[in-house]
mmCIF entry with sequence, helices, sheets and N, C-alpha, C, O atoms, coordinates in Angstrom:
data_MODEL
# 
_entry.id   MODEL 
# 
_entity.id                         1 
_entity.type                       polymer 
_entity.pdbx_number_of_molecules   1 
# 
_entity_poly.entity_id                      1 
_entity_poly.type                           'polypeptide(L)' 
_entity_poly.nstd_linkage                   no 
_entity_poly.nstd_monomer                   no 
_entity_poly.pdbx_seq_one_letter_code       MSTKVFTAHVPLPLAEKVDRIAARLERSRGWIVKQALTAWIDQEDERM 
_entity_poly.pdbx_seq_one_letter_code_can   MSTKVFTAHVPLPLAEKVDRIAARLERSRGWIVKQALTAWIDQEDERM 
_entity_poly.pdbx_strand_id                 A 
# 
loop_
_entity_poly_seq.entity_id 
_entity_poly_seq.num 
_entity_poly_seq.mon_id 
_entity_poly_seq.hetero 
1 1  MET n 
1 2  SER n 
1 3  THR n 
1 4  LYS n 
1 5  VAL n 
1 6  PHE n 
1 7  THR n 
1 8  ALA n 
1 9  HIS n 
1 10 VAL n 
1 11 PRO n 
1 12 LEU n 
1 13 PRO n 
1 14 LEU n 
1 15 ALA n 
1 16 GLU n 
1 17 LYS n 
1 18 VAL n 
1 19 ASP n 
1 20 ARG n 
1 21 ILE n 
1 22 ALA n 
1 23 ALA n 
1 24 ARG n 
1 25 LEU n 
1 26 GLU n 
1 27 ARG n 
1 28 SER n 
1 29 ARG n 
1 30 GLY n 
1 31 TRP n 
1 32 ILE n 
1 33 VAL n 
1 34 LYS n 
1 35 GLN n 
1 36 ALA n 
1 37 LEU n 
1 38 THR n 
1 39 ALA n 
1 40 TRP n 
1 41 ILE n 
1 42 ASP n 
1 43 GLN n 
1 44 GLU n 
1 45 ASP n 
1 46 GLU n 
1 47 ARG n 
1 48 MET n 
# 
_struct_asym.id          A 
_struct_asym.entity_id   1 
# 
loop_
_struct_conf.conf_type_id 
_struct_conf.id 
_struct_conf.pdbx_PDB_helix_id 
_struct_conf.beg_label_comp_id 
_struct_conf.beg_label_asym_id 
_struct_conf.beg_label_seq_id 
_struct_conf.pdbx_beg_PDB_ins_code 
_struct_conf.end_label_comp_id 
_struct_conf.end_label_asym_id 
_struct_conf.end_label_seq_id 
_struct_conf.pdbx_end_PDB_ins_code 
_struct_conf.beg_auth_comp_id 
_struct_conf.beg_auth_asym_id 
_struct_conf.beg_auth_seq_id 
_struct_conf.end_auth_comp_id 
_struct_conf.end_auth_asym_id 
_struct_conf.end_auth_seq_id 
_struct_conf.pdbx_PDB_helix_class 
_struct_conf.details 
_struct_conf.pdbx_PDB_helix_length 
HELX_P HELX_P1 AA1 LEU A 12 ? LEU A 25 ? LEU A 12 LEU A 25 1 ? 14 
HELX_P HELX_P2 AA2 ARG A 29 ? ARG A 47 ? ARG A 29 ARG A 47 1 ? 19 
# 
_struct_conf_type.id          HELX_P 
_struct_conf_type.criteria    ? 
_struct_conf_type.reference   ? 
# 
loop_
_atom_site.group_PDB 
_atom_site.id 
_atom_site.type_symbol 
_atom_site.label_atom_id 
_atom_site.label_alt_id 
_atom_site.label_comp_id 
_atom_site.label_asym_id 
_atom_site.label_entity_id 
_atom_site.label_seq_id 
_atom_site.pdbx_PDB_ins_code 
_atom_site.Cartn_x 
_atom_site.Cartn_y 
_atom_site.Cartn_z 
_atom_site.occupancy 
_atom_site.B_iso_or_equiv 
_atom_site.pdbx_formal_charge 
_atom_site.auth_seq_id 
_atom_site.auth_comp_id 
_atom_site.auth_asym_id 
_atom_site.auth_atom_id 
_atom_site.pdbx_PDB_model_num 
ATOM 1   N N  . MET A 1 1  ? 35.570 67.448 175.651 1.00 0.00 ? 1  MET A N  1 
ATOM 2   C CA . MET A 1 1  ? 34.715 66.299 175.442 1.00 0.00 ? 1  MET A CA 1 
ATOM 3   C C  . MET A 1 1  ? 34.617 65.516 176.750 1.00 0.00 ? 1  MET A C  1 
ATOM 4   O O  . MET A 1 1  ? 35.626 65.236 177.397 1.00 0.00 ? 1  MET A O  1 
ATOM 5   N N  . SER A 1 2  ? 33.424 65.177 177.115 1.00 0.00 ? 2  SER A N  1 
ATOM 6   C CA . SER A 1 2  ? 33.220 64.338 178.294 1.00 0.00 ? 2  SER A CA 1 
ATOM 7   C C  . SER A 1 2  ? 33.591 62.903 177.963 1.00 0.00 ? 2  SER A C  1 
ATOM 8   O O  . SER A 1 2  ? 33.514 62.478 176.811 1.00 0.00 ? 2  SER A O  1 
ATOM 9   N N  . THR A 1 3  ? 33.987 62.174 178.971 1.00 0.00 ? 3  THR A N  1 
ATOM 10  C CA . THR A 1 3  ? 34.353 60.771 178.766 1.00 0.00 ? 3  THR A CA 1 
ATOM 11  C C  . THR A 1 3  ? 33.632 59.893 179.771 1.00 0.00 ? 3  THR A C  1 
ATOM 12  O O  . THR A 1 3  ? 33.081 60.368 180.764 1.00 0.00 ? 3  THR A O  1 
ATOM 13  N N  . LYS A 1 4  ? 33.650 58.612 179.490 1.00 0.00 ? 4  LYS A N  1 
ATOM 14  C CA . LYS A 1 4  ? 33.065 57.616 180.381 1.00 0.00 ? 4  LYS A CA 1 
ATOM 15  C C  . LYS A 1 4  ? 34.018 56.428 180.417 1.00 0.00 ? 4  LYS A C  1 
ATOM 16  O O  . LYS A 1 4  ? 34.576 56.046 179.388 1.00 0.00 ? 4  LYS A O  1 
ATOM 17  N N  . VAL A 1 5  ? 34.203 55.853 181.573 1.00 0.00 ? 5  VAL A N  1 
ATOM 18  C CA . VAL A 1 5  ? 35.109 54.719 181.734 1.00 0.00 ? 5  VAL A CA 1 
ATOM 19  C C  . VAL A 1 5  ? 34.315 53.427 181.610 1.00 0.00 ? 5  VAL A C  1 
ATOM 20  O O  . VAL A 1 5  ? 33.273 53.256 182.242 1.00 0.00 ? 5  VAL A O  1 
ATOM 21  N N  . PHE A 1 6  ? 34.830 52.515 180.778 1.00 0.00 ? 6  PHE A N  1 
ATOM 22  C CA . PHE A 1 6  ? 34.268 51.175 180.645 1.00 0.00 ? 6  PHE A CA 1 
ATOM 23  C C  . PHE A 1 6  ? 35.259 50.184 181.237 1.00 0.00 ? 6  PHE A C  1 
ATOM 24  O O  . PHE A 1 6  ? 36.471 50.371 181.134 1.00 0.00 ? 6  PHE A O  1 
ATOM 25  N N  . THR A 1 7  ? 34.748 49.146 181.846 1.00 0.00 ? 7  THR A N  1 
ATOM 26  C CA . THR A 1 7  ? 35.580 48.049 182.332 1.00 0.00 ? 7  THR A CA 1 
ATOM 27  C C  . THR A 1 7  ? 35.125 46.790 181.615 1.00 0.00 ? 7  THR A C  1 
ATOM 28  O O  . THR A 1 7  ? 33.930 46.502 181.546 1.00 0.00 ? 7  THR A O  1 
ATOM 29  N N  . ALA A 1 8  ? 36.081 46.043 181.082 1.00 0.00 ? 8  ALA A N  1 
ATOM 30  C CA . ALA A 1 8  ? 35.723 44.831 180.341 1.00 0.00 ? 8  ALA A CA 1 
ATOM 31  C C  . ALA A 1 8  ? 36.698 43.714 180.696 1.00 0.00 ? 8  ALA A C  1 
ATOM 32  O O  . ALA A 1 8  ? 37.897 43.941 180.862 1.00 0.00 ? 8  ALA A O  1 
ATOM 33  N N  . HIS A 1 9  ? 36.166 42.520 180.807 1.00 0.00 ? 9  HIS A N  1 
ATOM 34  C CA . HIS A 1 9  ? 37.005 41.334 180.987 1.00 0.00 ? 9  HIS A CA 1 
ATOM 35  C C  . HIS A 1 9  ? 37.360 40.829 179.596 1.00 0.00 ? 9  HIS A C  1 
ATOM 36  O O  . HIS A 1 9  ? 36.479 40.566 178.777 1.00 0.00 ? 9  HIS A O  1 
ATOM 37  N N  . VAL A 1 10 ? 38.655 40.696 179.335 1.00 0.00 ? 10 VAL A N  1 
ATOM 38  C CA . VAL A 1 10 ? 39.109 40.197 178.036 1.00 0.00 ? 10 VAL A CA 1 
ATOM 39  C C  . VAL A 1 10 ? 40.012 38.992 178.269 1.00 0.00 ? 10 VAL A C  1 
ATOM 40  O O  . VAL A 1 10 ? 40.660 38.886 179.310 1.00 0.00 ? 10 VAL A O  1 
ATOM 41  N N  . PRO A 1 11 ? 40.050 38.093 177.303 1.00 0.00 ? 11 PRO A N  1 
ATOM 42  C CA . PRO A 1 11 ? 40.943 36.938 177.439 1.00 0.00 ? 11 PRO A CA 1 
ATOM 43  C C  . PRO A 1 11 ? 42.400 37.399 177.569 1.00 0.00 ? 11 PRO A C  1 
ATOM 44  O O  . PRO A 1 11 ? 42.809 38.382 176.950 1.00 0.00 ? 11 PRO A O  1 
ATOM 45  N N  . LEU A 1 12 ? 43.154 36.693 178.363 1.00 0.00 ? 12 LEU A N  1 
ATOM 46  C CA . LEU A 1 12 ? 44.550 37.050 178.602 1.00 0.00 ? 12 LEU A CA 1 
ATOM 47  C C  . LEU A 1 12 ? 45.356 37.205 177.314 1.00 0.00 ? 12 LEU A C  1 
ATOM 48  O O  . LEU A 1 12 ? 46.114 38.169 177.208 1.00 0.00 ? 12 LEU A O  1 
ATOM 49  N N  . PRO A 1 13 ? 45.236 36.307 176.326 1.00 0.00 ? 13 PRO A N  1 
ATOM 50  C CA . PRO A 1 13 ? 46.011 36.492 175.094 1.00 0.00 ? 13 PRO A CA 1 
ATOM 51  C C  . PRO A 1 13 ? 45.696 37.820 174.388 1.00 0.00 ? 13 PRO A C  1 
ATOM 52  O O  . PRO A 1 13 ? 46.590 38.452 173.825 1.00 0.00 ? 13 PRO A O  1 
ATOM 53  N N  . LEU A 1 14 ? 44.440 38.233 174.419 1.00 0.00 ? 14 LEU A N  1 
ATOM 54  C CA . LEU A 1 14 ? 44.070 39.508 173.801 1.00 0.00 ? 14 LEU A CA 1 
ATOM 55  C C  . LEU A 1 14 ? 44.676 40.673 174.582 1.00 0.00 ? 14 LEU A C  1 
ATOM 56  O O  . LEU A 1 14 ? 45.191 41.618 173.985 1.00 0.00 ? 14 LEU A O  1 
ATOM 57  N N  . ALA A 1 15 ? 44.619 40.611 175.896 1.00 0.00 ? 15 ALA A N  1 
ATOM 58  C CA . ALA A 1 15 ? 45.204 41.662 176.733 1.00 0.00 ? 15 ALA A CA 1 
ATOM 59  C C  . ALA A 1 15 ? 46.709 41.764 176.501 1.00 0.00 ? 15 ALA A C  1 
ATOM 60  O O  . ALA A 1 15 ? 47.260 42.864 176.463 1.00 0.00 ? 15 ALA A O  1 
ATOM 61  N N  . GLU A 1 16 ? 47.367 40.628 176.346 1.00 0.00 ? 16 GLU A N  1 
ATOM 62  C CA . GLU A 1 16 ? 48.809 40.632 176.092 1.00 0.00 ? 16 GLU A CA 1 
ATOM 63  C C  . GLU A 1 16 ? 49.124 41.247 174.737 1.00 0.00 ? 16 GLU A C  1 
ATOM 64  O O  . GLU A 1 16 ? 50.124 41.952 174.597 1.00 0.00 ? 16 GLU A O  1 
ATOM 65  N N  . LYS A 1 17 ? 48.281 40.989 173.732 1.00 0.00 ? 17 LYS A N  1 
ATOM 66  C CA . LYS A 1 17 ? 48.477 41.609 172.417 1.00 0.00 ? 17 LYS A CA 1 
ATOM 67  C C  . LYS A 1 17 ? 48.330 43.121 172.512 1.00 0.00 ? 17 LYS A C  1 
ATOM 68  O O  . LYS A 1 17 ? 49.120 43.872 171.940 1.00 0.00 ? 17 LYS A O  1 
ATOM 69  N N  . VAL A 1 18 ? 47.314 43.553 173.241 1.00 0.00 ? 18 VAL A N  1 
ATOM 70  C CA . VAL A 1 18 ? 47.111 44.995 173.423 1.00 0.00 ? 18 VAL A CA 1 
ATOM 71  C C  . VAL A 1 18 ? 48.341 45.609 174.089 1.00 0.00 ? 18 VAL A C  1 
ATOM 72  O O  . VAL A 1 18 ? 48.803 46.670 173.671 1.00 0.00 ? 18 VAL A O  1 
ATOM 73  N N  . ASP A 1 19 ? 48.867 44.962 175.106 1.00 0.00 ? 19 ASP A N  1 
ATOM 74  C CA . ASP A 1 19 ? 50.056 45.469 175.792 1.00 0.00 ? 19 ASP A CA 1 
ATOM 75  C C  . ASP A 1 19 ? 51.261 45.536 174.856 1.00 0.00 ? 19 ASP A C  1 
ATOM 76  O O  . ASP A 1 19 ? 52.026 46.499 174.901 1.00 0.00 ? 19 ASP A O  1 
ATOM 77  N N  . ARG A 1 20 ? 51.436 44.521 174.010 1.00 0.00 ? 20 ARG A N  1 
ATOM 78  C CA . ARG A 1 20 ? 52.565 44.526 173.065 1.00 0.00 ? 20 ARG A CA 1 
ATOM 79  C C  . ARG A 1 20 ? 52.427 45.660 172.054 1.00 0.00 ? 20 ARG A C  1 
ATOM 80  O O  . ARG A 1 20 ? 53.395 46.355 171.750 1.00 0.00 ? 20 ARG A O  1 
ATOM 81  N N  . ILE A 1 21 ? 51.214 45.837 171.540 1.00 0.00 ? 21 ILE A N  1 
ATOM 82  C CA . ILE A 1 21 ? 50.987 46.914 170.572 1.00 0.00 ? 21 ILE A CA 1 
ATOM 83  C C  . ILE A 1 21 ? 51.208 48.272 171.232 1.00 0.00 ? 21 ILE A C  1 
ATOM 84  O O  . ILE A 1 21 ? 51.829 49.158 170.646 1.00 0.00 ? 21 ILE A O  1 
ATOM 85  N N  . ALA A 1 22 ? 50.702 48.432 172.443 1.00 0.00 ? 22 ALA A N  1 
ATOM 86  C CA . ALA A 1 22 ? 50.872 49.696 173.165 1.00 0.00 ? 22 ALA A CA 1 
ATOM 87  C C  . ALA A 1 22 ? 52.355 50.005 173.370 1.00 0.00 ? 22 ALA A C  1 
ATOM 88  O O  . ALA A 1 22 ? 52.784 51.144 173.189 1.00 0.00 ? 22 ALA A O  1 
ATOM 89  N N  . ALA A 1 23 ? 53.124 49.008 173.742 1.00 0.00 ? 23 ALA A N  1 
ATOM 90  C CA . ALA A 1 23 ? 54.559 49.212 173.947 1.00 0.00 ? 23 ALA A CA 1 
ATOM 91  C C  . ALA A 1 23 ? 55.250 49.565 172.638 1.00 0.00 ? 23 ALA A C  1 
ATOM 92  O O  . ALA A 1 23 ? 56.084 50.469 172.591 1.00 0.00 ? 23 ALA A O  1 
ATOM 93  N N  . ARG A 1 24 ? 54.900 48.848 171.575 1.00 0.00 ? 24 ARG A N  1 
ATOM 94  C CA . ARG A 1 24 ? 55.528 49.094 170.276 1.00 0.00 ? 24 ARG A CA 1 
ATOM 95  C C  . ARG A 1 24 ? 55.230 50.500 169.765 1.00 0.00 ? 24 ARG A C  1 
ATOM 96  O O  . ARG A 1 24 ? 56.105 51.161 169.205 1.00 0.00 ? 24 ARG A O  1 
ATOM 97  N N  . LEU A 1 25 ? 53.996 50.953 169.958 1.00 0.00 ? 25 LEU A N  1 
ATOM 98  C CA . LEU A 1 25 ? 53.592 52.275 169.473 1.00 0.00 ? 25 LEU A CA 1 
ATOM 99  C C  . LEU A 1 25 ? 53.853 53.386 170.487 1.00 0.00 ? 25 LEU A C  1 
ATOM 100 O O  . LEU A 1 25 ? 53.625 54.563 170.206 1.00 0.00 ? 25 LEU A O  1 
ATOM 101 N N  . GLU A 1 26 ? 54.335 52.997 171.670 1.00 0.00 ? 26 GLU A N  1 
ATOM 102 C CA . GLU A 1 26 ? 54.565 53.952 172.754 1.00 0.00 ? 26 GLU A CA 1 
ATOM 103 C C  . GLU A 1 26 ? 53.296 54.743 173.062 1.00 0.00 ? 26 GLU A C  1 
ATOM 104 O O  . GLU A 1 26 ? 53.316 55.967 173.192 1.00 0.00 ? 26 GLU A O  1 
ATOM 105 N N  . ARG A 1 27 ? 52.194 54.006 173.173 1.00 0.00 ? 27 ARG A N  1 
ATOM 106 C CA . ARG A 1 27 ? 50.884 54.572 173.508 1.00 0.00 ? 27 ARG A CA 1 
ATOM 107 C C  . ARG A 1 27 ? 50.337 53.830 174.713 1.00 0.00 ? 27 ARG A C  1 
ATOM 108 O O  . ARG A 1 27 ? 50.828 52.763 175.079 1.00 0.00 ? 27 ARG A O  1 
ATOM 109 N N  . SER A 1 28 ? 49.322 54.404 175.319 1.00 0.00 ? 28 SER A N  1 
ATOM 110 C CA . SER A 1 28 ? 48.720 53.738 176.476 1.00 0.00 ? 28 SER A CA 1 
ATOM 111 C C  . SER A 1 28 ? 47.793 52.615 176.024 1.00 0.00 ? 28 SER A C  1 
ATOM 112 O O  . SER A 1 28 ? 47.337 52.584 174.881 1.00 0.00 ? 28 SER A O  1 
ATOM 113 N N  . ARG A 1 29 ? 47.528 51.710 176.933 1.00 0.00 ? 29 ARG A N  1 
ATOM 114 C CA . ARG A 1 29 ? 46.568 50.634 176.683 1.00 0.00 ? 29 ARG A CA 1 
ATOM 115 C C  . ARG A 1 29 ? 45.197 51.229 176.353 1.00 0.00 ? 29 ARG A C  1 
ATOM 116 O O  . ARG A 1 29 ? 44.510 50.748 175.452 1.00 0.00 ? 29 ARG A O  1 
ATOM 117 N N  . GLY A 1 30 ? 44.804 52.266 177.076 1.00 0.00 ? 30 GLY A N  1 
ATOM 118 C CA . GLY A 1 30 ? 43.521 52.918 176.821 1.00 0.00 ? 30 GLY A CA 1 
ATOM 119 C C  . GLY A 1 30 ? 43.435 53.504 175.427 1.00 0.00 ? 30 GLY A C  1 
ATOM 120 O O  . GLY A 1 30 ? 42.384 53.435 174.790 1.00 0.00 ? 30 GLY A O  1 
ATOM 121 N N  . TRP A 1 31 ? 44.534 54.085 174.938 1.00 0.00 ? 31 TRP A N  1 
ATOM 122 C CA . TRP A 1 31 ? 44.552 54.664 173.594 1.00 0.00 ? 31 TRP A CA 1 
ATOM 123 C C  . TRP A 1 31 ? 44.338 53.574 172.545 1.00 0.00 ? 31 TRP A C  1 
ATOM 124 O O  . TRP A 1 31 ? 43.588 53.766 171.588 1.00 0.00 ? 31 TRP A O  1 
ATOM 125 N N  . ILE A 1 32 ? 45.000 52.431 172.727 1.00 0.00 ? 32 ILE A N  1 
ATOM 126 C CA . ILE A 1 32 ? 44.861 51.314 171.788 1.00 0.00 ? 32 ILE A CA 1 
ATOM 127 C C  . ILE A 1 32 ? 43.421 50.825 171.769 1.00 0.00 ? 32 ILE A C  1 
ATOM 128 O O  . ILE A 1 32 ? 42.848 50.622 170.699 1.00 0.00 ? 32 ILE A O  1 
ATOM 129 N N  . VAL A 1 33 ? 42.838 50.636 172.936 1.00 0.00 ? 33 VAL A N  1 
ATOM 130 C CA . VAL A 1 33 ? 41.460 50.141 173.018 1.00 0.00 ? 33 VAL A CA 1 
ATOM 131 C C  . VAL A 1 33 ? 40.503 51.153 172.403 1.00 0.00 ? 33 VAL A C  1 
ATOM 132 O O  . VAL A 1 33 ? 39.572 50.767 171.696 1.00 0.00 ? 33 VAL A O  1 
ATOM 133 N N  . LYS A 1 34 ? 40.717 52.444 172.661 1.00 0.00 ? 34 LYS A N  1 
ATOM 134 C CA . LYS A 1 34 ? 39.848 53.476 172.090 1.00 0.00 ? 34 LYS A CA 1 
ATOM 135 C C  . LYS A 1 34 ? 39.920 53.470 170.565 1.00 0.00 ? 34 LYS A C  1 
ATOM 136 O O  . LYS A 1 34 ? 38.894 53.595 169.896 1.00 0.00 ? 34 LYS A O  1 
ATOM 137 N N  . GLN A 1 35 ? 41.115 53.327 170.016 1.00 0.00 ? 35 GLN A N  1 
ATOM 138 C CA . GLN A 1 35 ? 41.272 53.279 168.563 1.00 0.00 ? 35 GLN A CA 1 
ATOM 139 C C  . GLN A 1 35 ? 40.556 52.066 167.976 1.00 0.00 ? 35 GLN A C  1 
ATOM 140 O O  . GLN A 1 35 ? 39.871 52.170 166.958 1.00 0.00 ? 35 GLN A O  1 
ATOM 141 N N  . ALA A 1 36 ? 40.721 50.924 168.621 1.00 0.00 ? 36 ALA A N  1 
ATOM 142 C CA . ALA A 1 36 ? 40.091 49.693 168.133 1.00 0.00 ? 36 ALA A CA 1 
ATOM 143 C C  . ALA A 1 36 ? 38.571 49.785 168.216 1.00 0.00 ? 36 ALA A C  1 
ATOM 144 O O  . ALA A 1 36 ? 37.872 49.379 167.288 1.00 0.00 ? 36 ALA A O  1 
ATOM 145 N N  . LEU A 1 37 ? 38.063 50.311 169.312 1.00 0.00 ? 37 LEU A N  1 
ATOM 146 C CA . LEU A 1 37 ? 36.616 50.440 169.479 1.00 0.00 ? 37 LEU A CA 1 
ATOM 147 C C  . LEU A 1 37 ? 36.039 51.428 168.471 1.00 0.00 ? 37 LEU A C  1 
ATOM 148 O O  . LEU A 1 37 ? 34.973 51.187 167.905 1.00 0.00 ? 37 LEU A O  1 
ATOM 149 N N  . THR A 1 38 ? 36.732 52.528 168.246 1.00 0.00 ? 38 THR A N  1 
ATOM 150 C CA . THR A 1 38 ? 36.285 53.511 167.257 1.00 0.00 ? 38 THR A CA 1 
ATOM 151 C C  . THR A 1 38 ? 36.236 52.895 165.866 1.00 0.00 ? 38 THR A C  1 
ATOM 152 O O  . THR A 1 38 ? 35.268 53.099 165.133 1.00 0.00 ? 38 THR A O  1 
ATOM 153 N N  . ALA A 1 39 ? 37.266 52.145 165.496 1.00 0.00 ? 39 ALA A N  1 
ATOM 154 C CA . ALA A 1 39 ? 37.299 51.500 164.179 1.00 0.00 ? 39 ALA A CA 1 
ATOM 155 C C  . ALA A 1 39 ? 36.170 50.487 164.042 1.00 0.00 ? 39 ALA A C  1 
ATOM 156 O O  . ALA A 1 39 ? 35.541 50.406 162.987 1.00 0.00 ? 39 ALA A O  1 
ATOM 157 N N  . TRP A 1 40 ? 35.905 49.718 165.085 1.00 0.00 ? 40 TRP A N  1 
ATOM 158 C CA . TRP A 1 40 ? 34.838 48.717 165.037 1.00 0.00 ? 40 TRP A CA 1 
ATOM 159 C C  . TRP A 1 40 ? 33.475 49.381 164.902 1.00 0.00 ? 40 TRP A C  1 
ATOM 160 O O  . TRP A 1 40 ? 32.638 48.931 164.120 1.00 0.00 ? 40 TRP A O  1 
ATOM 161 N N  . ILE A 1 41 ? 33.250 50.449 165.661 1.00 0.00 ? 41 ILE A N  1 
ATOM 162 C CA . ILE A 1 41 ? 31.967 51.154 165.580 1.00 0.00 ? 41 ILE A CA 1 
ATOM 163 C C  . ILE A 1 41 ? 31.783 51.779 164.203 1.00 0.00 ? 41 ILE A C  1 
ATOM 164 O O  . ILE A 1 41 ? 30.687 51.726 163.645 1.00 0.00 ? 41 ILE A O  1 
ATOM 165 N N  . ASP A 1 42 ? 32.834 52.368 163.648 1.00 0.00 ? 42 ASP A N  1 
ATOM 166 C CA . ASP A 1 42 ? 32.749 52.926 162.293 1.00 0.00 ? 42 ASP A CA 1 
ATOM 167 C C  . ASP A 1 42 ? 32.388 51.845 161.283 1.00 0.00 ? 42 ASP A C  1 
ATOM 168 O O  . ASP A 1 42 ? 31.574 52.076 160.388 1.00 0.00 ? 42 ASP A O  1 
ATOM 169 N N  . GLN A 1 43 ? 32.987 50.671 161.421 1.00 0.00 ? 43 GLN A N  1 
ATOM 170 C CA . GLN A 1 43 ? 32.699 49.555 160.522 1.00 0.00 ? 43 GLN A CA 1 
ATOM 171 C C  . GLN A 1 43 ? 31.241 49.118 160.661 1.00 0.00 ? 43 GLN A C  1 
ATOM 172 O O  . GLN A 1 43 ? 30.572 48.856 159.661 1.00 0.00 ? 43 GLN A O  1 
ATOM 173 N N  . GLU A 1 44 ? 30.756 49.040 161.877 1.00 0.00 ? 44 GLU A N  1 
ATOM 174 C CA . GLU A 1 44 ? 29.360 48.654 162.104 1.00 0.00 ? 44 GLU A CA 1 
ATOM 175 C C  . GLU A 1 44 ? 28.401 49.702 161.542 1.00 0.00 ? 44 GLU A C  1 
ATOM 176 O O  . GLU A 1 44 ? 27.356 49.354 160.991 1.00 0.00 ? 44 GLU A O  1 
ATOM 177 N N  . ASP A 1 45 ? 28.749 50.974 161.678 1.00 0.00 ? 45 ASP A N  1 
ATOM 178 C CA . ASP A 1 45 ? 27.908 52.042 161.131 1.00 0.00 ? 45 ASP A CA 1 
ATOM 179 C C  . ASP A 1 45 ? 27.787 51.929 159.613 1.00 0.00 ? 45 ASP A C  1 
ATOM 180 O O  . ASP A 1 45 ? 26.730 52.213 159.050 1.00 0.00 ? 45 ASP A O  1 
ATOM 181 N N  . GLU A 1 46 ? 28.871 51.512 158.951 1.00 0.00 ? 46 GLU A N  1 
ATOM 182 C CA . GLU A 1 46 ? 28.846 51.355 157.494 1.00 0.00 ? 46 GLU A CA 1 
ATOM 183 C C  . GLU A 1 46 ? 27.931 50.213 157.075 1.00 0.00 ? 46 GLU A C  1 
ATOM 184 O O  . GLU A 1 46 ? 27.357 50.249 155.986 1.00 0.00 ? 46 GLU A O  1 
ATOM 185 N N  . ARG A 1 47 ? 27.791 49.214 157.914 1.00 0.00 ? 47 ARG A N  1 
ATOM 186 C CA . ARG A 1 47 ? 26.933 48.067 157.593 1.00 0.00 ? 47 ARG A CA 1 
ATOM 187 C C  . ARG A 1 47 ? 25.456 48.425 157.665 1.00 0.00 ? 47 ARG A C  1 
ATOM 188 O O  . ARG A 1 47 ? 24.628 47.769 157.033 1.00 0.00 ? 47 ARG A O  1 
ATOM 189 N N  . MET A 1 48 ? 25.121 49.451 158.424 1.00 0.00 ? 48 MET A N  1 
ATOM 190 C CA . MET A 1 48 ? 23.713 49.805 158.631 1.00 0.00 ? 48 MET A CA 1 
ATOM 191 C C  . MET A 1 48 ? 23.148 50.534 157.449 1.00 0.00 ? 48 MET A C  1 
ATOM 192 O O  . MET A 1 48 ? 21.974 50.906 157.457 1.00 0.00 ? 48 MET A O  1 
# 
């Protein structure tokens, strides 16, 4: 699967939450963001 890199500015408290979750789950920050983005897109698709 091809991939594309996105860069986003996020509020510091949100970034810190992502870091805490990543550490707790022993996953990368990118993995956490990908999971969250996938879940959000799936939710939006259901609304359509």
